Backbone as CSV, one residue per row, in Angstrom:
resi,resn,N_x,N_y,N_z,CA_x,CA_y,CA_z,C_x,C_y,C_z
1,MET,-46.307,48.591,-66.126,-47.198,49.031,-65.324,-47.269,48.115,-64.097
2,PRO,-47.421,48.930,-62.878,-47.363,48.029,-61.424,-48.501,47.554,-61.297
3,PRO,-48.900,45.996,-60.992,-50.290,45.961,-60.720,-51.042,46.590,-59.590
4,THR,-52.413,46.500,-59.893,-53.043,47.120,-58.562,-53.926,46.031,-57.683
5,ASN,-53.778,46.219,-57.040,-54.657,45.341,-55.853,-55.593,46.139,-55.214
6,LEU,-57.101,45.652,-55.479,-58.023,46.029,-55.310,-58.531,45.767,-53.794
7,GLU,-59.088,46.675,-53.137,-59.299,46.567,-51.510,-60.976,46.116,-51.728
8,THR,-61.261,45.251,-50.743,-62.407,44.907,-50.636,-63.865,46.116,-49.942
9,ASN,-64.746,45.897,-49.785,-65.625,47.066,-49.628,-65.127,48.436,-49.921
10,ARG,-64.643,48.560,-51.132,-64.456,50.075,-51.727,-64.663,49.971,-52.924
11,TRP,-65.458,51.224,-53.326,-65.900,51.396,-54.924,-64.648,51.818,-55.804
12,TYR,-64.592,51.265,-57.019,-63.772,51.949,-57.852,-64.301,51.940,-58.971
13,HIS,-63.606,52.810,-60.018,-64.066,53.332,-61.480,-63.122,52.527,-62.296
14,VAL,-63.878,51.651,-63.266,-63.050,50.450,-63.956,-63.585,50.815,-65.359
15,ALA,-62.716,51.299,-66.236,-62.940,51.463,-67.811,-62.265,50.655,-68.377
16,GLY,-62.643,50.108,-69.725,-61.874,49.380,-70.503,-61.991,50.106,-71.789
17,THR,-61.090,50.023,-72.512,-61.305,50.653,-74.371,-60.509,49.621,-74.993
18,TYR,-61.077,49.606,-76.370,-60.455,49.113,-77.374,-60.593,50.018,-78.727
19,ASP,-59.471,50.298,-79.431,-59.636,51.252,-80.291,-59.450,50.843,-81.655
20,GLY,-59.431,48.966,-81.599,-59.206,48.471,-82.915,-57.776,47.720,-83.098
21,ASN,-56.912,47.965,-81.953,-55.864,47.559,-82.075,-55.141,47.321,-80.588
22,THR,-55.588,48.162,-79.642,-55.126,47.973,-78.281,-56.315,48.236,-77.431
23,LEU,-56.222,47.140,-76.661,-57.117,46.969,-75.136,-56.305,47.499,-74.120
24,LYS,-57.212,48.533,-73.257,-56.481,48.977,-72.213,-57.693,49.282,-70.936
25,ILE,-57.176,49.210,-69.997,-57.960,49.024,-68.633,-57.558,50.119,-67.861
26,TYR,-58.506,51.320,-67.365,-58.273,52.317,-66.336,-58.797,51.652,-65.140
27,VAL,-58.352,52.256,-63.791,-58.800,52.224,-62.354,-58.490,53.518,-61.895
28,ASP,-60.107,53.838,-61.521,-60.036,55.000,-61.128,-59.607,56.232,-62.110
29,GLY,-59.683,56.186,-63.390,-58.978,57.195,-64.385,-57.499,56.987,-64.476
30,ILE,-56.731,55.664,-63.932,-55.282,55.819,-64.435,-55.190,54.482,-65.108
31,LEU,-54.433,54.451,-66.352,-53.899,53.352,-66.996,-53.610,52.420,-66.299
32,LYS,-53.893,51.320,-65.819,-53.024,50.134,-65.198,-52.725,48.978,-66.020
33,ALA,-53.289,48.755,-67.658,-52.869,47.679,-68.485,-53.148,47.961,-69.445
34,SER,-52.200,47.605,-70.638,-52.489,47.923,-71.936,-51.910,46.524,-72.703
35,ASN,-52.643,46.299,-73.688,-52.127,45.165,-74.519,-52.407,45.137,-75.905
36,VAL,-51.483,45.320,-76.820,-51.769,44.936,-78.177,-52.534,43.843,-78.651
37,ILE,-53.484,43.839,-79.301,-54.114,42.510,-79.790,-54.308,42.584,-81.239
38,GLY,-54.308,43.571,-81.624,-54.641,43.876,-83.268,-56.303,43.970,-83.596
39,ASN,-56.647,43.459,-84.488,-57.869,43.687,-85.121,-58.820,42.577,-84.859
40,ILE,-59.915,42.890,-84.130,-60.844,41.843,-83.626,-62.377,42.450,-84.274
41,THR,-63.236,41.256,-84.511,-64.371,41.581,-84.896,-65.099,41.799,-83.529
42,VAL,-65.493,42.775,-83.474,-66.557,43.404,-82.355,-68.168,43.594,-82.756
43,GLY,-68.965,42.631,-82.474,-70.439,42.809,-83.050,-71.278,42.480,-81.951
44,ASN,-72.511,42.255,-82.134,-73.736,41.869,-81.228,-74.396,40.844,-81.510
45,SER,-73.571,39.616,-81.788,-74.113,38.166,-81.964,-74.308,37.378,-80.530
46,SER,-73.657,37.858,-79.966,-73.553,37.095,-78.598,-73.804,38.081,-77.451
47,PRO,-74.237,37.292,-76.418,-74.640,38.058,-75.025,-73.369,38.478,-74.449
48,LEU,-73.501,39.710,-73.735,-72.643,40.717,-73.248,-72.756,40.543,-71.750
49,TYR,-71.370,39.829,-71.103,-71.171,39.646,-69.917,-70.709,40.423,-69.259
50,LEU,-71.190,41.229,-68.284,-70.106,42.076,-67.502,-69.776,41.782,-66.104
51,SER,-69.991,40.423,-66.128,-68.918,40.121,-64.666,-68.535,38.872,-65.110
52,TYR,-68.230,38.358,-66.493,-67.939,37.135,-66.673,-66.690,37.043,-67.499
53,ASP,-65.912,35.961,-67.363,-65.211,35.947,-68.948,-64.748,34.663,-68.882
54,ASP,-64.793,33.785,-70.002,-64.554,32.547,-70.287,-63.775,32.291,-71.437
55,VAL,-62.265,32.933,-70.983,-61.253,32.590,-71.755,-60.822,31.292,-71.458
56,TRP,-60.357,30.446,-72.313,-59.761,29.010,-72.193,-60.623,28.272,-71.453
57,SER,-61.928,28.427,-71.259,-63.029,27.653,-70.695,-62.896,27.672,-69.239
58,PHE,-62.158,28.757,-68.718,-61.975,28.971,-67.138,-62.949,30.168,-66.878
59,PRO,-63.685,30.085,-66.279,-64.853,31.257,-65.830,-64.257,31.909,-64.813
60,TYR,-64.473,33.286,-64.720,-64.196,34.146,-63.710,-65.547,35.017,-63.855
61,TYR,-65.787,35.046,-62.404,-67.338,35.849,-61.874,-66.840,36.795,-60.847
62,LEU,-67.713,37.984,-61.116,-67.466,39.080,-60.254,-68.111,38.999,-58.899
63,ASP,-67.293,39.340,-57.989,-67.686,38.794,-56.470,-67.665,40.271,-56.021
64,GLY,-68.989,40.815,-56.324,-68.613,42.462,-56.080,-70.404,42.796,-56.842
65,ASN,-70.281,44.344,-56.945,-71.552,45.149,-57.363,-71.167,45.750,-58.369
66,LEU,-71.930,45.705,-59.727,-71.778,47.167,-60.383,-72.780,48.246,-60.149
67,LYS,-72.474,49.345,-59.922,-73.376,50.659,-59.676,-74.001,50.980,-60.844
68,GLU,-73.083,51.034,-62.120,-73.651,52.123,-63.224,-72.471,51.285,-64.542
69,VAL,-73.341,51.362,-65.661,-72.650,50.857,-66.781,-72.759,51.806,-68.076
70,ARG,-71.723,51.953,-68.465,-71.721,53.108,-69.849,-71.081,52.249,-70.956
71,ILE,-71.700,52.176,-71.956,-71.271,51.505,-73.323,-70.908,52.805,-74.266
72,TRP,-69.943,52.800,-75.072,-69.658,53.596,-75.881,-69.399,53.077,-77.057
73,ASN,-69.431,53.845,-78.262,-69.451,53.205,-79.665,-68.207,53.971,-80.020
74,THR,-67.218,54.618,-78.963,-65.583,55.000,-79.532,-65.132,54.871,-78.225
75,ALA,-63.596,54.440,-78.542,-62.719,54.288,-77.445,-62.207,55.738,-77.085
76,LYS,-62.644,56.078,-75.481,-62.348,57.104,-74.867,-60.669,57.173,-74.514
77,THR,-60.193,58.577,-74.486,-59.051,58.875,-74.005,-59.059,58.813,-72.655
78,GLU,-57.718,59.017,-72.100,-57.792,58.790,-70.588,-58.085,59.976,-69.915
79,SER,-58.194,61.390,-70.701,-58.469,62.422,-70.067,-60.011,62.328,-70.259
80,GLU,-60.654,61.794,-71.092,-62.105,61.994,-71.301,-62.756,61.043,-70.444
81,ILE,-61.817,59.691,-69.885,-62.594,58.982,-68.734,-62.388,59.836,-67.722
82,GLN,-61.329,60.469,-67.347,-60.864,61.452,-66.293,-62.238,62.220,-66.292
83,SER,-62.369,62.958,-67.164,-63.222,64.185,-67.101,-64.823,63.808,-66.939
84,SER,-65.163,62.314,-66.996,-66.555,62.125,-67.133,-66.854,60.949,-66.172
85,MET,-65.968,60.310,-65.330,-66.208,59.033,-64.591,-66.897,59.544,-63.417
86,TYR,-67.103,60.663,-62.708,-67.936,61.061,-61.501,-68.849,61.679,-61.786
87,LYS,-69.290,61.960,-63.183,-70.367,62.922,-63.404,-71.800,62.183,-63.855
88,THR,-72.657,62.678,-63.710,-74.085,62.300,-64.398,-74.055,62.575,-65.718
89,LEU,-74.291,62.065,-66.843,-74.180,62.426,-68.265,-75.733,62.332,-68.647
90,THR,-76.022,63.187,-69.475,-77.281,63.488,-70.177,-76.980,63.260,-71.646
91,GLY,-78.213,62.692,-72.495,-78.109,63.008,-73.463,-78.112,61.467,-74.126
92,SER,-77.998,61.265,-75.421,-77.534,59.566,-75.977,-76.501,59.362,-76.320
């Protein structure tokens, strides 16, 4: 997959999914990265950082803004992401 160069001063829709085996990143509804990482334990015992990654003790901070965050208990498909990414959702 080709790299995605993000422009400054522009909004993007970014979605990440994990299905128990594969981590996928979508930008504006298009799959941009995919990596098989195997089964990992996902839980709620640690804080969730939406603009921070502390991999190998090297922090990365988001230099931008988050407009909206949606967290699901299932990995959405590419078509599901595309069909709802610009819609206001209702329900629980």
